[in-house]
DOMAR-504303 format. One record per residue: residue number from 1; chain; x, y, z of N, C-alpha, C in turn. Coordinates in Angstrom, 2 decimals. Example, Ala and Ser with C-alpha at 12.3 -4.5 7.8 and 13.67 -1.06 7.14 Angstrom:
! residues 2
{rec 1 'A' {13.19 -5.69 7.80} {12.30 -4.50 7.80} {13.20 -3.30 7.80}}
{rec 2 'A' {12.85 -2.25 7.08} {13.67 -1.06 7.14} {12.90 0.03 7.87}}
This chain:
! residues 218
{rec 1 'A' {140.08 -172.87 244.86} {140.22 -172.51 243.44} {138.89 -172.71 242.75}}
{rec 2 'A' {138.47 -171.74 241.99} {137.21 -171.82 241.28} {137.44 -172.51 239.94}}
{rec 3 'A' {137.42 -173.84 239.96} {137.64 -174.62 238.74} {136.28 -174.96 238.14}}
{rec 4 'A' {135.91 -174.30 237.06} {134.61 -174.47 236.46} {134.57 -175.73 235.61}}
{rec 5 'A' {133.38 -176.29 235.46} {133.20 -177.52 234.69} {132.14 -177.29 233.63}}
{rec 6 'A' {132.45 -177.79 232.39} {131.55 -177.74 231.23} {131.46 -176.33 230.62}}
{rec 7 'A' {131.42 -176.32 229.27} {131.28 -175.07 228.54} {132.59 -174.32 228.46}}
{rec 8 'A' {132.53 -173.10 227.92} {133.71 -172.27 227.84} {134.34 -172.35 226.48}}
{rec 9 'A' {134.68 -171.19 225.89} {135.28 -171.14 224.57} {136.58 -170.38 224.68}}
{rec 10 'A' {137.70 -170.94 224.19} {138.96 -170.23 224.26} {138.95 -169.00 223.39}}
{rec 11 'A' {139.75 -168.02 223.74} {139.84 -166.80 222.95} {140.43 -167.07 221.59}}
{rec 12 'A' {140.27 -166.09 220.69} {140.74 -166.29 219.32} {142.25 -166.27 219.23}}
{rec 13 'A' {142.93 -165.71 220.21} {144.39 -165.68 220.18} {144.88 -165.80 221.61}}
{rec 14 'A' {145.22 -167.02 222.04} {145.68 -167.24 223.40} {147.19 -167.08 223.43}}
{rec 15 'A' {147.63 -165.85 223.52} {149.04 -165.55 223.48} {149.54 -165.16 224.85}}
{rec 16 'A' {150.85 -165.14 225.02} {151.44 -164.79 226.31} {151.06 -163.38 226.70}}
{rec 17 'A' {150.66 -163.20 227.97} {150.36 -161.86 228.42} {151.65 -161.15 228.80}}
{rec 18 'A' {151.54 -159.90 229.16} {152.73 -159.10 229.42} {153.51 -159.62 230.61}}
{rec 19 'A' {152.86 -160.41 231.48} {153.51 -160.88 232.69} {153.93 -162.34 232.60}}
{rec 20 'A' {153.81 -162.92 231.41} {154.04 -164.36 231.32} {155.51 -164.73 231.29}}
{rec 21 'A' {156.38 -163.79 230.91} {157.80 -164.09 230.86} {158.21 -164.92 229.66}}
{rec 22 'A' {157.33 -165.10 228.69} {157.66 -165.86 227.49} {157.97 -164.91 226.35}}
{rec 23 'A' {159.15 -165.04 225.76} {159.50 -164.21 224.63} {158.75 -164.64 223.39}}
{rec 24 'A' {158.60 -163.71 222.45} {157.85 -164.03 221.24} {158.53 -165.13 220.43}}
{rec 25 'A' {159.87 -165.15 220.46} {160.58 -166.19 219.72} {160.26 -167.57 220.25}}
{rec 26 'A' {160.24 -167.72 221.57} {159.90 -169.00 222.17} {158.46 -169.36 221.88}}
{rec 27 'A' {157.57 -168.38 221.91} {156.15 -168.63 221.62} {155.98 -169.15 220.20}}
{rec 28 'A' {156.69 -168.56 219.24} {156.61 -169.03 217.86} {157.13 -170.46 217.74}}
{rec 29 'A' {158.21 -170.76 218.46} {158.77 -172.11 218.43} {157.76 -173.11 219.00}}
{rec 30 'A' {157.11 -172.74 220.09} {156.13 -173.63 220.71} {154.98 -173.93 219.75}}
{rec 31 'A' {154.65 -172.96 218.89} {153.56 -173.16 217.94} {153.89 -174.22 216.89}}
{rec 32 'A' {155.17 -174.54 216.72} {155.56 -175.56 215.74} {155.47 -176.97 216.31}}
{rec 33 'A' {155.14 -177.11 217.59} {155.10 -178.42 218.22} {153.73 -179.08 218.07}}
{rec 34 'A' {153.74 -180.38 217.80} {152.49 -181.12 217.73} {151.91 -181.37 219.12}}
{rec 35 'A' {152.75 -181.28 220.15} {152.27 -181.42 221.52} {151.64 -180.10 221.97}}
{rec 36 'A' {150.47 -180.18 222.59} {149.90 -179.00 223.20} {150.72 -178.59 224.41}}
{rec 37 'A' {151.02 -177.30 224.53} {151.75 -176.76 225.67} {151.04 -175.50 226.12}}
{rec 38 'A' {150.73 -175.43 227.41} {150.15 -174.20 227.91} {150.75 -173.87 229.27}}
{rec 39 'A' {150.64 -172.59 229.64} {151.15 -172.09 230.91} {149.97 -171.48 231.66}}
{rec 40 'A' {149.86 -171.80 232.95} {148.76 -171.31 233.75} {149.25 -170.95 235.14}}
{rec 41 'A' {148.48 -170.13 235.83} {148.75 -169.85 237.23} {148.28 -171.03 238.08}}
{rec 42 'A' {148.61 -171.00 239.34} {148.19 -172.08 240.22} {146.69 -172.05 240.48}}
{rec 43 'A' {146.05 -170.94 240.13} {144.59 -170.86 240.24} {143.90 -171.33 238.97}}
{rec 44 'A' {144.69 -171.72 237.96} {144.12 -172.21 236.72} {143.88 -171.14 235.68}}
{rec 45 'A' {144.41 -169.93 235.87} {144.23 -168.87 234.88} {145.21 -169.10 233.74}}
{rec 46 'A' {144.69 -169.12 232.53} {145.50 -169.38 231.34} {146.34 -168.16 230.98}}
{rec 47 'A' {147.65 -168.39 230.85} {148.57 -167.32 230.45} {149.03 -167.46 229.01}}
{rec 48 'A' {149.22 -168.67 228.58} {149.74 -168.91 227.22} {149.33 -170.29 226.76}}
{rec 49 'A' {148.99 -170.42 225.49} {148.73 -171.73 224.88} {149.28 -171.72 223.47}}
{rec 50 'A' {150.05 -172.75 223.12} {150.52 -172.82 221.74} {149.38 -173.28 220.83}}
{rec 51 'A' {149.64 -173.33 219.53} {148.57 -173.62 218.58} {147.97 -175.01 218.81}}
{rec 52 'A' {148.82 -175.99 219.15} {148.29 -177.34 219.40} {147.35 -177.33 220.60}}
{rec 53 'A' {147.71 -176.60 221.65} {146.84 -176.50 222.82} {145.56 -175.74 222.48}}
{rec 54 'A' {145.68 -174.67 221.68} {144.49 -173.92 221.24} {143.53 -174.84 220.50}}
{rec 55 'A' {144.10 -175.70 219.65} {143.28 -176.63 218.88} {142.51 -177.55 219.82}}
{rec 56 'A' {143.19 -178.06 220.84} {142.53 -178.95 221.81} {141.49 -178.20 222.63}}
{rec 57 'A' {141.81 -176.99 223.07} {140.87 -176.21 223.87} {139.62 -175.86 223.06}}
{rec 58 'A' {139.81 -175.57 221.77} {138.68 -175.20 220.93} {137.72 -176.37 220.74}}
{rec 59 'A' {138.23 -177.59 220.80} {137.37 -178.77 220.66} {136.47 -178.97 221.87}}
{rec 60 'A' {136.92 -178.50 223.03} {136.18 -178.64 224.29} {135.77 -180.09 224.54}}
{rec 61 'A' {136.65 -180.99 224.14} {136.38 -182.42 224.30} {136.84 -182.91 225.67}}
{rec 62 'A' {137.98 -182.38 226.12} {138.58 -182.77 227.40} {138.78 -181.54 228.28}}
{rec 63 'A' {139.21 -180.46 227.65} {139.59 -179.26 228.40} {139.21 -178.03 227.58}}
{rec 64 'A' {138.65 -177.02 228.25} {138.33 -175.76 227.62} {138.66 -174.61 228.55}}
{rec 65 'A' {138.11 -173.44 228.30} {138.30 -172.30 229.19} {136.97 -171.57 229.37}}
{rec 66 'A' {136.86 -170.89 230.48} {135.75 -169.96 230.71} {136.30 -168.81 231.54}}
{rec 67 'A' {136.09 -167.58 231.04} {136.64 -166.40 231.71} {138.14 -166.55 231.93}}
{rec 68 'A' {138.79 -167.19 230.94} {140.25 -167.40 230.93} {140.72 -168.37 232.01}}
{rec 69 'A' {139.79 -169.13 232.60} {140.17 -170.18 233.54} {140.11 -171.53 232.84}}
{rec 70 'A' {141.12 -172.38 233.08} {141.10 -173.72 232.52} {139.90 -174.48 233.07}}
{rec 71 'A' {139.26 -175.23 232.21} {137.99 -175.83 232.57} {137.88 -177.25 232.05}}
{rec 72 'A' {138.33 -178.25 232.82} {138.14 -179.63 232.41} {136.67 -179.93 232.19}}
{rec 73 'A' {136.38 -180.84 231.27} {135.01 -181.10 230.85} {134.30 -182.14 231.70}}
{rec 74 'A' {134.98 -182.69 232.70} {134.34 -183.63 233.62} {134.74 -183.26 235.05}}
{rec 75 'A' {133.90 -183.59 236.03} {134.28 -183.34 237.43} {135.56 -184.07 237.83}}
{rec 76 'A' {135.75 -185.28 237.28} {136.98 -186.03 237.59} {138.21 -185.30 237.08}}
{rec 77 'A' {138.09 -184.74 235.87} {139.21 -183.98 235.31} {139.49 -182.73 236.10}}
{rec 78 'A' {138.43 -182.05 236.56} {138.61 -180.84 237.35} {139.35 -181.14 238.65}}
{rec 79 'A' {139.00 -182.26 239.30} {139.67 -182.65 240.54} {141.13 -183.00 240.28}}
{rec 80 'A' {141.39 -183.74 239.20} {142.76 -184.14 238.87} {143.63 -182.91 238.60}}
{rec 81 'A' {143.10 -181.95 237.85} {143.88 -180.75 237.53} {144.10 -179.91 238.78}}
{rec 82 'A' {143.09 -179.76 239.61} {143.24 -178.98 240.83} {144.32 -179.58 241.73}}
{rec 83 'A' {144.29 -180.90 241.90} {145.31 -181.57 242.72} {146.70 -181.38 242.12}}
{rec 84 'A' {146.80 -181.44 240.79} {148.10 -181.28 240.13} {148.64 -179.87 240.35}}
{rec 85 'A' {147.78 -178.85 240.27} {148.24 -177.48 240.48} {148.67 -177.24 241.92}}
{rec 86 'A' {148.02 -177.92 242.86} {148.46 -177.85 244.26} {149.87 -178.43 244.39}}
{rec 87 'A' {150.13 -179.55 243.72} {151.46 -180.17 243.74} {152.50 -179.26 243.11}}
{rec 88 'A' {152.11 -178.56 242.04} {153.04 -177.61 241.42} {153.42 -176.53 242.43}}
{rec 89 'A' {152.46 -176.06 243.21} {152.75 -175.07 244.25} {153.74 -175.57 245.29}}
{rec 90 'A' {153.83 -176.89 245.43} {154.80 -177.50 246.34} {156.11 -177.83 245.64}}
{rec 91 'A' {156.21 -177.41 244.36} {157.42 -177.67 243.60} {157.51 -179.07 243.04}}
{rec 92 'A' {156.37 -179.77 242.94} {156.36 -181.15 242.47} {155.74 -181.24 241.09}}
{rec 93 'A' {156.16 -182.21 240.33} {155.59 -182.48 239.02} {154.77 -183.75 239.06}}
{rec 94 'A' {153.83 -183.88 238.16} {153.01 -185.08 238.13} {152.43 -185.28 236.74}}
{rec 95 'A' {151.82 -186.42 236.54} {151.16 -186.73 235.28} {149.71 -187.12 235.59}}
{rec 96 'A' {148.77 -186.54 234.85} {147.36 -186.80 235.13} {146.66 -187.24 233.85}}
{rec 97 'A' {145.50 -187.88 234.04} {144.64 -188.26 232.93} {143.38 -187.41 233.02}}
{rec 98 'A' {143.11 -186.63 231.98} {141.88 -185.85 231.92} {140.88 -186.62 231.07}}
{rec 99 'A' {139.81 -187.14 231.69} {138.83 -187.89 230.90} {137.99 -187.00 230.01}}
{rec 100 'A' {137.50 -187.57 228.94} {136.60 -186.86 228.05} {135.17 -187.31 228.34}}
{rec 101 'A' {134.22 -186.45 228.02} {132.82 -186.83 228.19} {132.50 -188.03 227.31}}
{rec 102 'A' {133.12 -188.07 226.12} {132.99 -189.21 225.21} {134.34 -189.44 224.55}}
{rec 103 'A' {134.71 -190.69 224.36} {135.94 -191.01 223.68} {137.15 -190.99 224.59}}
{rec 104 'A' {138.35 -191.12 224.00} {139.57 -191.19 224.80} {139.88 -189.86 225.48}}
{rec 105 'A' {140.52 -189.96 226.64} {140.91 -188.77 227.37} {142.26 -188.24 226.91}}
{rec 106 'A' {142.88 -187.45 227.77} {144.14 -186.79 227.42} {145.11 -186.93 228.58}}
{rec 107 'A' {146.32 -187.41 228.28} {147.38 -187.48 229.28} {148.12 -186.15 229.31}}
{rec 108 'A' {148.30 -185.60 230.50} {148.93 -184.28 230.64} {150.00 -184.34 231.72}}
{rec 109 'A' {151.21 -183.90 231.39} {152.27 -183.71 232.39} {152.15 -182.29 232.92}}
{rec 110 'A' {152.12 -182.15 234.24} {151.97 -180.85 234.88} {153.25 -180.57 235.66}}
{rec 111 'A' {153.95 -179.49 235.25} {155.29 -179.23 235.77} {155.39 -177.83 236.37}}
{rec 112 'A' {156.17 -177.68 237.45} {156.46 -176.32 237.94} {157.30 -175.58 236.91}}
{rec 113 'A' {156.96 -174.34 236.64} {157.69 -173.54 235.66} {158.54 -172.52 236.41}}
{rec 114 'A' {159.85 -172.67 236.26} {160.76 -171.77 236.96} {160.80 -170.41 236.27}}
{rec 115 'A' {161.00 -169.37 237.04} {161.15 -168.03 236.50} {162.24 -167.31 237.27}}
{rec 116 'A' {162.99 -166.48 236.56} {164.07 -165.74 237.20} {163.58 -164.48 237.90}}
{rec 117 'A' {162.40 -164.00 237.52} {161.88 -162.77 238.11} {161.34 -163.06 239.50}}
{rec 118 'A' {161.86 -162.38 240.54} {161.45 -162.70 241.91} {159.99 -162.35 242.21}}
{rec 119 'A' {159.40 -161.39 241.47} {158.03 -160.98 241.76} {156.99 -161.86 241.08}}
{rec 120 'A' {157.43 -162.76 240.21} {156.47 -163.61 239.51} {155.95 -164.70 240.43}}
{rec 121 'A' {154.66 -164.92 240.39} {154.06 -166.02 241.13} {154.38 -167.33 240.43}}
{rec 122 'A' {154.37 -168.44 241.17} {154.64 -169.74 240.54} {153.64 -170.01 239.41}}
{rec 123 'A' {154.14 -170.66 238.37} {153.30 -171.04 237.23} {153.40 -172.53 237.00}}
{rec 124 'A' {152.45 -173.03 236.26} {152.44 -174.44 235.89} {152.51 -174.56 234.38}}
{rec 125 'A' {153.34 -175.48 233.91} {153.38 -175.82 232.48} {152.64 -177.14 232.29}}
{rec 126 'A' {151.70 -177.16 231.36} {150.94 -178.37 231.06} {151.34 -178.84 229.66}}
{rec 127 'A' {151.85 -180.06 229.57} {152.29 -180.64 228.31} {151.35 -181.78 227.95}}
{rec 128 'A' {150.66 -181.65 226.80} {149.69 -182.64 226.38} {150.37 -183.77 225.62}}
{rec 129 'A' {149.79 -184.95 225.71} {150.23 -186.04 224.85} {149.80 -185.75 223.42}}
{rec 130 'A' {150.50 -186.36 222.45} {150.11 -186.22 221.06} {148.82 -186.96 220.81}}
{rec 131 'A' {148.08 -186.49 219.83} {146.79 -187.13 219.51} {146.99 -188.53 218.95}}
{rec 132 'A' {148.11 -188.75 218.26} {148.36 -190.06 217.67} {149.85 -190.24 217.48}}
{rec 133 'A' {150.26 -191.49 217.22} {151.68 -191.77 216.98} {152.18 -191.04 215.75}}
{rec 134 'A' {151.32 -190.92 214.77} {151.74 -190.44 213.46} {150.92 -189.25 213.00}}
{rec 135 'A' {151.41 -188.03 213.23} {150.75 -186.85 212.70} {151.06 -186.71 211.21}}
{rec 136 'A' {150.16 -186.07 210.48} {150.26 -186.03 209.03} {151.53 -185.33 208.55}}
{rec 137 'A' {151.86 -184.19 209.15} {153.02 -183.45 208.68} {154.32 -184.19 208.98}}
{rec 138 'A' {154.39 -184.82 210.16} {155.57 -185.62 210.50} {155.77 -186.74 209.49}}
{rec 139 'A' {154.69 -187.43 209.18} {154.79 -188.54 208.24} {155.14 -188.04 206.84}}
{rec 140 'A' {154.60 -186.87 206.47} {154.92 -186.29 205.17} {156.41 -186.00 205.06}}
{rec 141 'A' {157.00 -185.41 206.10} {158.44 -185.14 206.11} {159.22 -186.44 205.98}}
{rec 142 'A' {158.80 -187.44 206.75} {159.48 -188.74 206.75} {159.40 -189.38 205.37}}
{rec 143 'A' {158.22 -189.34 204.76} {158.03 -189.94 203.44} {158.87 -189.23 202.39}}
{rec 144 'A' {158.90 -187.91 202.45} {159.68 -187.15 201.48} {161.16 -187.43 201.63}}
{rec 145 'A' {161.62 -187.51 202.88} {163.05 -187.76 203.14} {163.50 -189.10 202.57}}
{rec 146 'A' {162.62 -190.10 202.65} {163.01 -191.45 202.23} {162.48 -191.83 200.86}}
{rec 147 'A' {161.89 -190.89 200.14} {161.45 -191.15 198.79} {160.31 -192.13 198.68}}
{rec 148 'A' {159.38 -192.10 199.64} {158.24 -193.01 199.60} {157.22 -192.54 198.58}}
{rec 149 'A' {156.55 -193.50 197.96} {155.45 -193.15 197.06} {154.22 -192.79 197.89}}
{rec 150 'A' {153.22 -192.23 197.24} {151.99 -191.87 197.95} {151.33 -193.12 198.54}}
{rec 151 'A' {151.36 -194.22 197.78} {150.77 -195.47 198.28} {151.54 -196.00 199.48}}
{rec 152 'A' {152.87 -195.96 199.40} {153.68 -196.42 200.52} {153.44 -195.57 201.76}}
{rec 153 'A' {153.30 -194.27 201.58} {153.01 -193.38 202.71} {151.66 -193.74 203.33}}
{rec 154 'A' {150.68 -194.04 202.47} {149.35 -194.42 202.96} {149.42 -195.72 203.75}}
{rec 155 'A' {150.14 -196.70 203.24} {150.30 -197.97 203.94} {150.99 -197.76 205.28}}
{rec 156 'A' {152.02 -196.93 205.30} {152.74 -196.65 206.54} {151.82 -195.99 207.56}}
{rec 157 'A' {150.99 -195.07 207.10} {150.07 -194.39 208.01} {149.14 -195.40 208.69}}
{rec 158 'A' {148.65 -196.37 207.90} {147.75 -197.38 208.47} {148.51 -198.33 209.40}}
{rec 159 'A' {149.74 -198.67 209.03} {150.57 -199.50 209.91} {150.74 -198.85 211.28}}
{rec 160 'A' {150.94 -197.52 211.27} {151.16 -196.80 212.53} {149.90 -196.76 213.39}}
{rec 161 'A' {148.75 -197.07 212.79} {147.51 -197.15 213.56} {147.30 -198.54 214.15}}
{rec 162 'A' {148.26 -199.46 213.92} {148.22 -200.77 214.55} {147.56 -201.86 213.73}}
{rec 163 'A' {147.28 -201.59 212.45} {146.62 -202.61 211.62} {147.64 -203.57 211.02}}
{rec 164 'A' {147.22 -204.82 210.82} {148.07 -205.85 210.23} {147.96 -205.79 208.71}}
{rec 165 'A' {148.84 -206.55 208.04} {148.81 -206.59 206.58} {147.45 -207.06 206.04}}
{rec 166 'A' {146.85 -208.14 206.57} {145.53 -208.54 206.07} {144.46 -207.46 206.29}}
{rec 167 'A' {144.52 -206.77 207.42} {143.55 -205.71 207.68} {143.73 -204.54 206.71}}
{rec 168 'A' {144.99 -204.21 206.42} {145.27 -203.14 205.47} {144.79 -203.54 204.08}}
{rec 169 'A' {145.02 -204.78 203.73} {144.57 -205.27 202.42} {143.06 -205.12 202.27}}
{rec 170 'A' {142.32 -205.42 203.34} {140.86 -205.27 203.27} {140.47 -203.80 203.14}}
{rec 171 'A' {141.18 -202.91 203.86} {140.87 -201.49 203.78} {141.13 -200.94 202.38}}
{rec 172 'A' {142.22 -201.39 201.75} {142.61 -200.86 200.44} {142.03 -201.68 199.29}}
{rec 173 'A' {141.37 -202.79 199.65} {140.78 -203.66 198.62} {141.84 -204.18 197.65}}
{rec 174 'A' {142.95 -204.65 198.22} {144.03 -205.23 197.42} {144.42 -206.56 198.05}}
{rec 175 'A' {145.26 -207.30 197.36} {145.73 -208.58 197.88} {146.71 -208.36 199.04}}
{rec 176 'A' {146.74 -209.32 199.96} {147.69 -209.23 201.08} {149.12 -209.20 200.56}}
{rec 177 'A' {149.38 -209.92 199.49} {150.74 -209.93 198.92} {151.15 -208.54 198.43}}
{rec 178 'A' {150.17 -207.77 197.95} {150.47 -206.40 197.51} {150.88 -205.53 198.69}}
{rec 179 'A' {150.16 -205.67 199.79} {150.52 -204.90 201.00} {151.90 -205.30 201.48}}
{rec 180 'A' {152.17 -206.60 201.51} {153.48 -207.06 201.99} {154.59 -206.58 201.07}}
{rec 181 'A' {154.31 -206.46 199.78} {155.29 -205.91 198.85} {155.58 -204.45 199.18}}
{rec 182 'A' {154.52 -203.69 199.51} {154.72 -202.29 199.92} {155.54 -202.22 201.21}}
{rec 183 'A' {155.26 -203.11 202.15} {155.99 -203.12 203.43} {157.46 -203.42 203.19}}
{rec 184 'A' {157.76 -204.38 202.31} {159.16 -204.69 202.01} {159.85 -203.47 201.41}}
{rec 185 'A' {159.15 -202.76 200.52} {159.72 -201.56 199.92} {159.94 -200.48 200.98}}
{rec 186 'A' {158.98 -200.33 201.88} {159.11 -199.35 202.96} {160.35 -199.64 203.82}}
{rec 187 'A' {160.52 -200.90 204.19} {161.66 -201.27 205.02} {162.98 -201.06 204.28}}
{rec 188 'A' {163.00 -201.36 202.99} {164.22 -201.17 202.20} {164.58 -199.69 202.10}}
{rec 189 'A' {163.59 -198.86 201.81} {163.85 -197.43 201.63} {164.24 -196.75 202.94}}
{rec 190 'A' {163.68 -197.23 204.04} {163.96 -196.60 205.34} {165.06 -197.32 206.11}}
{rec 191 'A' {165.57 -198.40 205.52} {166.64 -199.19 206.13} {166.25 -199.68 207.52}}
{rec 192 'A' {165.06 -200.21 207.61} {164.58 -200.79 208.86} {164.41 -202.29 208.69}}
{rec 193 'A' {164.46 -203.02 209.80} {164.46 -204.49 209.74} {163.07 -205.09 209.70}}
{rec 194 'A' {162.05 -204.30 209.95} {160.70 -204.82 209.95} {159.69 -203.77 210.37}}
{rec 195 'A' {158.44 -204.20 210.46} {157.36 -203.26 210.77} {157.55 -202.63 212.14}}
{rec 196 'A' {157.95 -203.42 213.13} {158.08 -202.87 214.48} {159.11 -201.74 214.51}}
{rec 197 'A' {160.28 -201.97 213.92} {161.30 -200.92 213.91} {160.82 -199.71 213.10}}
{rec 198 'A' {160.14 -199.95 212.00} {159.65 -198.87 211.15} {158.65 -197.99 211.92}}
{rec 199 'A' {157.68 -198.62 212.58} {156.69 -197.86 213.35} {157.34 -197.13 214.51}}
{rec 200 'A' {158.31 -197.78 215.16} {159.01 -197.13 216.27} {159.76 -195.89 215.81}}
{rec 201 'A' {160.32 -195.94 214.60} {161.02 -194.77 214.08} {160.06 -193.61 213.86}}
{rec 202 'A' {158.89 -193.93 213.33} {157.89 -192.88 213.12} {157.42 -192.31 214.45}}
{rec 203 'A' {157.29 -193.18 215.46} {156.77 -192.76 216.76} {157.68 -191.73 217.44}}
{rec 204 'A' {158.98 -191.76 217.15} {159.91 -190.84 217.82} {160.35 -189.70 216.90}}
{rec 205 'A' {159.64 -189.49 215.80} {159.96 -188.35 214.94} {159.74 -187.03 215.69}}
{rec 206 'A' {160.46 -185.97 215.32} {160.23 -184.67 215.95} {158.76 -184.28 215.83}}
{rec 207 'A' {158.16 -183.79 216.91} {156.71 -183.50 216.93} {156.37 -182.18 216.25}}
{rec 208 'A' {156.35 -182.19 214.92} {156.05 -180.98 214.15} {154.54 -180.87 213.98}}
{rec 209 'A' {153.99 -179.69 214.20} {152.55 -179.49 214.16} {152.03 -179.44 212.73}}
{rec 210 'A' {150.80 -179.91 212.50} {150.18 -179.77 211.18} {150.03 -178.31 210.80}}
{rec 211 'A' {150.12 -178.03 209.51} {150.08 -176.65 209.03} {148.76 -175.96 209.35}}
{rec 212 'A' {147.63 -176.72 209.36} {146.34 -176.06 209.55} {146.20 -175.46 210.93}}
{rec 213 'A' {147.05 -175.88 211.90} {146.97 -175.26 213.23} {147.42 -173.81 213.19}}
{rec 214 'A' {148.17 -173.43 212.15} {148.69 -172.07 212.07} {147.74 -171.14 211.34}}
{rec 215 'A' {146.62 -171.67 210.86} {145.64 -170.80 210.22} {144.91 -170.00 211.27}}
{rec 216 'A' {144.46 -168.78 210.96} {143.77 -167.95 211.96} {142.54 -168.66 212.49}}
{rec 217 'A' {142.33 -168.54 213.81} {141.16 -169.11 214.43} {140.01 -168.11 214.39}}
{rec 218 'A' {138.80 -168.57 214.13} {137.64 -167.70 214.04} {136.70 -167.96 215.21}}
């Protein structure tokens, strides 16, 4: 398999090709997910990428494309993806870590994609991990549902990043007691018993994609 490394720019519209077997309705639904999802051949040729995956490919931080071939940005990532696609050809699923040249890498589940059409070659579905526990649109929905104030939403966002009350107080330049008052209000409004339960609830919210991913790519 000719798995290229470094460089490569994804196309402006990575949509399902005529042979991908993905209906337009399913493609639109996939675009609403905060998780990157793409479909590729066992040779690494990209067939479909939802908006979240397009966003990640355009960054070329961990994974990109060249000549419509998936292109991990490190030799280690290229080897991991190649091995995963071989396993897909054997009907096996796996989870791999694609390292970045700088910064955190990307966890990807690589799954065999079943198709009812007998003439279709095997495909692989790649499901990316979310960039963070708390995406902005998910948190916005959650805050609106529970009647949180803008300040409470801000405090919750920082809590989901793993900061403690004293650390949040320093970031916001307020007293620790003020932060703890916001946390008590957050727990009361969301009917949670404490910070751990509150953050866990946010972590399992439906993975709705940020609105800016739906803007046209240039």
